[in-house]
C-alpha positions in Angstrom: 83.8 88.8 67.9 81.3 90.9 70.1 81.2 94.8 69.8 82.3 94.8 73.5 85.2 92.6 72.8 86.3 94.7 69.7 86.3 97.7 71.9 88.3 96.0 74.7 90.8 94.9 72.0 91.1 98.3 70.6 91.5 99.8 74.1 94.2 97.3 75.0 96.0 97.7 71.9 96.1 101.5 72.5 97.1 101.2 76.3 99.9 98.9 75.2 101.0 101.2 72.5 101.2 104.0 75.1 103.2 101.8 77.4 105.8 100.7 74.9 106.0 104.3 73.3 106.8 105.6 77.0 109.5 102.9 77.4 111.1 104.0 74.2 110.8 107.6 74.8 112.3 107.5 78.4 115.0 104.8 77.6 113.3 102.1 79.5 114.1 98.4 78.4 111.2 97.2 76.0 108.8 95.0 77.9 110.0 96.2 81.4 106.7 97.8 82.3 103.7 95.3 83.1 100.1 96.1 82.8 97.8 95.6 85.6 94.1 95.7 84.4 92.1 97.6 87.3 88.8 95.8 86.9 86.7 97.0 89.9 82.8 97.5 89.1 83.2 95.6 85.9 81.5 92.1 85.7 83.3 88.8 85.4 82.4 88.3 81.7 84.3 91.5 80.8 87.4 90.2 82.5 86.9 86.9 80.8 86.9 88.7 77.5 90.1 90.8 78.3 91.8 87.5 79.5 91.1 85.9 76.1 93.0 88.9 74.8 96.0 87.8 76.8 95.9 90.0 79.9 96.3 87.6 83.0 97.1 90.3 85.7 93.9 91.8 87.3 93.8 94.3 90.1 90.5 94.5 92.4 89.8 97.0 95.1 86.6 95.7 96.7 87.2 92.2 98.5 83.7 90.9 98.3 83.2 92.0 94.6 86.7 90.4 93.8 85.9 87.0 95.6 82.7 86.6 93.6 84.7 87.2 90.3 87.3 84.7 91.4 84.6 81.9 91.7 83.1 82.7 88.3 86.5 82.9 86.6 88.1 79.9 88.6 88.8 78.2 85.1 90.8 81.4 83.8 94.5 81.7 84.5 94.5 84.9 86.4 96.9 86.3 88.6 94.9 88.4 91.3 96.3 91.6 92.9 94.5 93.3 95.7 95.1 97.1 95.5 92.5 98.7 97.5 92.6 99.5 101.4 92.2 96.4 103.3 90.8 96.0 106.9 92.9 93.8 109.3 89.6 91.8 110.0 89.4 90.9 106.2 93.0 89.9 105.7 92.3 86.1 105.7 90.7 86.2 102.3 93.5 88.2 100.6 96.1 85.8 102.4 94.4 82.8 100.9 92.9 84.0 97.4 95.5 86.6 96.1 98.9 86.6 94.7 99.6 90.2 95.5 98.9 93.0 97.9 99.8 96.5 96.8 98.3 98.5 99.8 100.2 97.4 103.0 100.3 100.5 105.2 100.7 99.0 108.8 102.4 96.2 110.7 99.3 94.7 112.2 97.9 93.9 108.7 101.2 92.4 107.8 101.3 90.2 110.9 97.9 88.9 110.2 98.6 88.2 106.6 101.9 86.4 107.6 99.9 84.1 110.0 97.1 83.5 107.5 99.1 82.8 104.4 98.7 79.0 103.6 102.0 77.1 103.8 101.4 75.5 100.5 101.3 78.8 98.7 104.2 80.8 97.6 104.7 83.9 99.8 102.3 86.7 99.2 103.9 89.5 97.3 103.8 92.8 99.3 104.1 96.5 98.2 104.0 99.2 100.8 101.6 101.9 100.0 103.2 105.3 100.4 101.1 108.5 100.6 103.4 110.6 98.5 101.1 113.7 98.3 100.0 113.7 102.0 96.2 113.3 101.1 94.1 112.6 104.1 91.6 110.9 101.7 94.2 108.3 100.7 95.7 105.4 102.6 99.4 105.0 103.0 102.4 105.7 105.1 104.6 108.5 104.8 108.0 108.3 102.9 109.7 108.7 106.2 107.9 105.6 107.7 108.7 103.3 104.8 112.2 102.1 106.1 110.9 100.9 109.4 107.8 99.2 108.1 110.0 97.4 105.3 112.3 95.8 107.9 109.4 94.7 109.8 107.6 93.1 106.8 110.9 91.6 105.5 111.0 89.6 108.7 107.5 88.0 108.4 107.2 84.5 106.9 104.8 84.0 104.2 105.2 87.5 102.9 107.7 88.6 100.3 108.3 92.4 100.1 108.5 93.4 96.4 108.4 97.1 96.3 106.3 100.3 96.8 103.0 101.5 95.6 101.5 105.1 95.3 98.6 107.0 94.1 99.8 110.7 93.8 97.5 113.6 93.9 95.5 114.0 90.4 97.4 116.5 88.2 97.1 117.2 84.4 100.7 118.5 84.4 103.4 116.1 83.3 106.1 117.8 85.3 104.0 117.9 88.5 103.2 114.1 87.9 107.0 113.2 87.5 107.9 115.2 90.6 105.4 113.0 92.6 106.7 109.8 91.3 110.3 110.9 91.6 109.5 111.0 95.3 108.1 107.5 95.2 111.2 106.2 93.1 113.6 107.6 95.8 111.8 105.9 98.5 112.0 102.8 96.6 115.7 103.0 95.9 116.3 104.0 99.6 114.9 100.7 100.4 117.2 99.0 98.1 120.0 100.9 99.6 119.0 99.6 102.8 119.5 96.0 101.7 115.9 94.9 100.4 115.8 93.0 97.3 113.0 95.1 95.6 111.8 94.8 91.9 108.5 96.5 91.8 107.4 100.2 91.5 103.4 100.1 91.3 102.6 103.6 90.1 100.8 105.2 87.3 97.1 105.1 86.1 95.2 105.8 82.9 96.0 109.6 83.2 99.7 109.7 84.1 101.2 106.3 83.0 103.8 108.1 80.8 105.0 110.0 83.7 105.1 107.0 85.9 107.1 105.1 83.3 109.5 108.0 83.0 110.3 107.8 86.8 110.7 103.9 86.9 107.3 102.4 87.3 107.5 98.6 86.7 103.6 98.1 86.9 101.1 100.6 85.8 97.4 100.1 87.0 95.1 100.9 84.2 91.3 100.9 84.5 89.3 103.4 82.6 91.6 103.5 79.5 91.0 99.8 79.2 87.2 99.2 80.3 85.9 102.6 79.8 83.9 104.9 82.4 82.9 103.2 85.7 79.3 103.0 86.9 79.6 103.0 90.6 75.9 102.7 91.2 
């Protein structure tokens, strides 16, 4: 086993231990929180090594980079999630090549994805991205806008509305983290109360996964704790 694989294995073990410990601490059902490996900027061979360790859910932010990796990893059973902002004119590749989109924030994009989703594929799983902290630098709708968009998305063929995704403002304070995630959970619950059959709360990253699990996350999106620091050059 290579040194890099050993490091990946150790990192994966530590991340999974954190997730399971948080489940236990906050009275979540064991195994109810899934790991999504956020693999942007890391090469396909690193993803292959992590897949050999049992990870099969990968999240990518940059479309062309993701498509290149998909070609290189066509022989590996991976479920691909697109989690970054998506321009409407680039929607076809996501509609055709991905199983999940976590970052839906407008009806125009949803309509294009619906039209472009191949009929021989299962519906594209959709999470609405809410901008819970009101940061201008981040995509997403407001919590107040979520019910209307959810109603519109739920009517579109080829899409399956699964839940809500959010990236709250960075904080080192667990109480602040939990307050932000609680708002996302309340939005999610409101949509369920409105009649939507949802099962996915995509929230929590390397620095705040415990707070996210405490507030009901079902998917945590983990990058640096698995892969190490990113080089964006």
